[in-house]
RODO-2510 file (C-alpha; in nm, 4 decimals, decimal comma):
residues 72
     n   res          X          Y          Z
     1     x     0,6677    -4,0945     1,6588
     2     x     1,0511    -4,0927     1,6500
     3     x     1,0891    -4,3418     1,8846
     4     x     0,8522    -4,5446     1,7144
     5     x     1,0426    -4,5176     1,3879
     6     x     1,3530    -4,6323     1,5727
     7     x     1,2151    -4,8925     1,7331
     8     x     1,1386    -5,0352     1,3971
     9     x     1,4860    -4,9607     1,2216
    10     x     1,6315    -5,1195     1,5840
    11     x     1,3922    -5,4386     1,5050
    12     x     1,5064    -5,4722     1,1423
    13     x     1,8642    -5,4326     1,2243
    14     x     1,8547    -5,7215     1,4708
    15     x     1,7009    -5,9470     1,2064
    16     x     1,9095    -6,2774     1,0414
    17     x     2,0510    -6,1877     0,7318
    18     x     1,8457    -6,4611     0,5217
    19     x     1,5045    -6,2836     0,7113
    20     x     1,6205    -5,9754     0,5230
    21     x     1,6435    -6,1114     0,2143
    22     x     1,3542    -6,2737     0,2014
    23     x     1,1535    -5,9547     0,3355
    24     x     1,3148    -5,7788     0,0998
    25     x     1,2687    -6,0258    -0,1600
    26     x     0,8992    -6,0478    -0,0712
    27     x     0,8850    -5,6447    -0,0770
    28     x     1,0047    -5,5945    -0,4307
    29     x     0,7771    -5,8813    -0,5751
    30     x     0,4556    -5,7002    -0,4462
    31     x     0,6127    -5,3900    -0,6264
    32     x     0,6636    -5,5280    -0,9173
    33     x     0,2966    -5,6982    -0,9432
    34     x     0,1878    -5,3683    -0,8311
    35     x     0,2888    -5,1473    -1,1305
    36     x     0,2069    -5,4297    -1,3338
    37     x    -0,1005    -5,4988    -1,2732
    38     x    -0,1402    -5,0226    -1,2992
    39     x    -0,0243    -5,0368    -1,6340
    40     x    -0,2557    -5,2914    -1,7252
    41     x    -0,5941    -5,1377    -1,5604
    42     x    -0,4638    -4,7598    -1,7034
    43     x    -0,3368    -4,8506    -2,0672
    44     x    -0,6809    -5,0242    -2,1529
    45     x    -0,7690    -4,8737    -2,4832
    46     x    -1,1432    -4,9682    -2,4738
    47     x    -1,2358    -4,7147    -2,1590
    48     x    -1,0644    -4,4612    -1,9431
    49     x    -1,0007    -4,5519    -1,5688
    50     x    -0,8825    -4,4170    -1,3145
    51     x    -0,8268    -4,5923    -0,9563
    52     x    -0,6687    -4,4232    -0,6994
    53     x    -0,6594    -4,7001    -0,4881
    54     x    -0,4196    -4,9021    -0,7052
    55     x    -0,1563    -4,5813    -0,7115
    56     x    -0,1924    -4,5138    -0,3345
    57     x    -0,1194    -4,9166    -0,2737
    58     x     0,1632    -4,8977    -0,5119
    59     x     0,3024    -4,5757    -0,3589
    60     x     0,2862    -4,7436    -0,0074
    61     x     0,4450    -5,0618    -0,0811
    62     x     0,7367    -4,8514    -0,2918
    63     x     0,8145    -4,6399     0,0276
    64     x     0,8043    -4,9454     0,2725
    65     x     1,0690    -5,1300    -0,0039
    66     x     1,2605    -4,8095    -0,0102
    67     x     1,2564    -4,7540     0,3869
    68     x     1,3109    -5,1552     0,4699
    69     x     1,6407    -5,1341     0,2492
    70     x     1,7550    -4,7934     0,3960
    71     x     1,7795    -4,9519     0,7061
    72     x     1,8892    -5,2799     0,6508
***
């Protein structure tokens, strides 16, 4: 697993600066859209809804964004 993460970090570091900015921008956009969707779903006063998949996807994308930003 350590080799796998090392290969990913090396790949990210080898990318062009413009591509890094594009990847981070897209990930931030996906994070914002996921958070907006979670808020829309769970603030609805008509019926209480708990969708675990939305939380899991939001957490995965936020962690992925943090990982990429930390190793750029």
